[in-house]
C-alpha positions as CSV (number, residue, x, y, z in Angstrom):
1,V,72.5,150.6,143.2
2,A,73.0,154.1,142.0
3,T,74.5,154.9,138.6
4,P,76.0,158.4,138.3
5,E,76.5,160.0,134.9
6,A,80.0,161.2,135.5
7,T,83.2,159.3,136.5
8,S,85.0,162.0,138.4
9,V,86.2,161.0,141.9
10,S,84.1,163.8,143.6
11,V,80.9,162.6,141.9
12,L,81.5,158.9,142.7
13,D,82.4,159.8,146.3
14,E,79.1,161.5,146.7
15,Y,77.2,158.5,145.4
16,L,79.2,156.2,147.7
17,K,77.7,158.0,150.7
18,Q,74.4,156.5,149.7
19,G,75.5,152.9,149.1
20,A,76.7,150.7,146.2
21,V,77.5,152.3,142.9
22,R,77.4,151.0,139.3
23,Y,80.4,152.3,137.5
24,P,79.1,154.5,134.6
25,G,79.7,152.7,131.3
26,S,80.0,149.2,132.8
27,G,77.7,146.4,131.7
28,L,74.1,145.7,132.8
29,L,72.7,142.6,134.6
30,G,73.4,139.7,132.3
31,D,75.1,141.8,129.6
32,G,78.8,142.7,129.7
33,N,80.9,143.3,132.8
34,L,78.7,145.0,135.4
35,F,81.1,146.7,137.8
36,I,79.7,147.7,141.3
37,F,81.7,149.1,144.1
38,G,81.0,150.3,147.6
39,H,82.5,151.1,150.9
40,S,83.5,148.7,153.7
41,T,84.8,149.3,157.2
42,S,85.9,147.5,160.3
43,I,84.8,150.4,162.5
44,K,82.2,149.1,164.8
45,V,80.1,152.3,165.2
46,V,79.3,154.0,161.9
47,R,76.6,156.6,161.5
48,N,76.2,156.1,157.8
49,E,75.3,152.5,157.1
50,A,76.3,153.0,153.4
51,Y,79.9,152.8,154.7
52,K,79.2,149.1,155.5
53,T,77.8,148.2,152.0
54,F,80.5,145.6,151.2
55,N,81.8,144.7,154.7
56,N,81.8,141.0,153.9
57,L,83.1,141.1,150.4
58,G,86.5,139.8,151.4
59,T,84.9,136.6,152.7
60,L,83.7,135.5,149.3
61,A,85.6,132.6,147.7
62,V,85.6,130.8,144.3
63,G,82.4,128.8,143.9
64,D,80.3,131.0,146.1
65,T,77.1,132.4,144.6
66,I,75.9,136.0,144.4
67,T,72.2,136.8,143.8
68,V,71.2,140.1,142.2
69,F,67.6,141.1,141.8
70,S,66.1,143.4,139.2
71,D,62.4,144.3,139.1
72,A,61.7,141.4,136.8
73,K,64.5,138.8,137.2
74,R,66.9,137.2,139.6
75,Y,70.5,136.8,138.4
76,I,72.7,134.1,139.9
77,Y,76.4,134.7,139.5
78,T,79.2,132.2,140.6
79,V,82.5,133.6,142.0
80,A,85.3,132.8,139.6
81,K,88.0,135.0,141.2
82,A,88.3,136.6,144.6
83,S,91.4,138.5,145.7
84,L,93.0,141.2,147.7
85,T,95.1,143.3,145.4
86,T,96.9,146.5,145.2
87,E,95.3,149.7,143.8
88,D,97.3,149.6,140.6
89,K,96.4,146.0,139.9
90,A,92.7,146.3,140.6
91,V,91.9,147.1,136.9
92,V,88.5,146.1,135.7
93,D,88.0,145.3,132.0
94,L,84.7,147.0,131.1
95,S,85.0,145.9,127.4
96,S,84.2,142.2,128.1
97,P,81.0,141.0,126.3
98,K,80.7,138.1,128.7
99,P,78.0,138.4,131.4
100,I,80.3,139.2,134.4
101,L,79.7,140.8,137.8
102,T,82.7,142.5,139.3
103,L,82.5,143.8,142.9
104,S,85.1,145.9,144.7
105,T,85.8,147.6,147.9
106,C,88.8,149.1,149.7
107,N,90.4,146.9,152.3
108,T,90.5,149.7,154.9
109,F,88.0,152.5,155.1
110,G,89.4,155.7,153.7
111,K,92.5,154.0,152.2
112,K,92.6,152.9,148.6
113,Q,96.0,151.1,148.5
114,E,94.5,147.6,148.8
115,R,91.2,146.4,147.3
116,F,89.1,143.3,147.5
117,V,88.0,142.4,144.0
118,V,85.5,139.7,143.2
119,E,84.7,138.6,139.7
120,A,81.7,136.3,139.1
121,T,80.2,134.8,136.0
122,L,76.5,134.5,135.2
123,S,75.2,131.1,136.0
124,R,71.4,131.3,135.8
125,V,68.6,133.8,135.3
126,F,65.1,133.4,136.8
127,D,61.9,135.4,136.4
128,N,60.7,136.9,139.7
């Protein structure tokens, strides 16, 4: 997961061409609200695999688990909310001190009107 230093749309779009992106200023693993977003597409043939990063995000449901690995630890998050929402309602609270993982992707590649948003709470942490 890449973390750009700027939040401008043009910078974030460049990073999205490489895969998932951690929103600058969001939390870290196990600390605050870690917000990661990426592309998804229903197009069958895609030259850039990064455009498929979150293809299955819309299939996650409350109670599902998400495992995220760092160099030293394995973080297990449990999905607390999963929804398809409009662009104006897909607001992510980055000020939360709780250990949360928020994942998001557009519903249709190249269109930002609808977004899948998944919010998960930290359940367990293990050493690798």
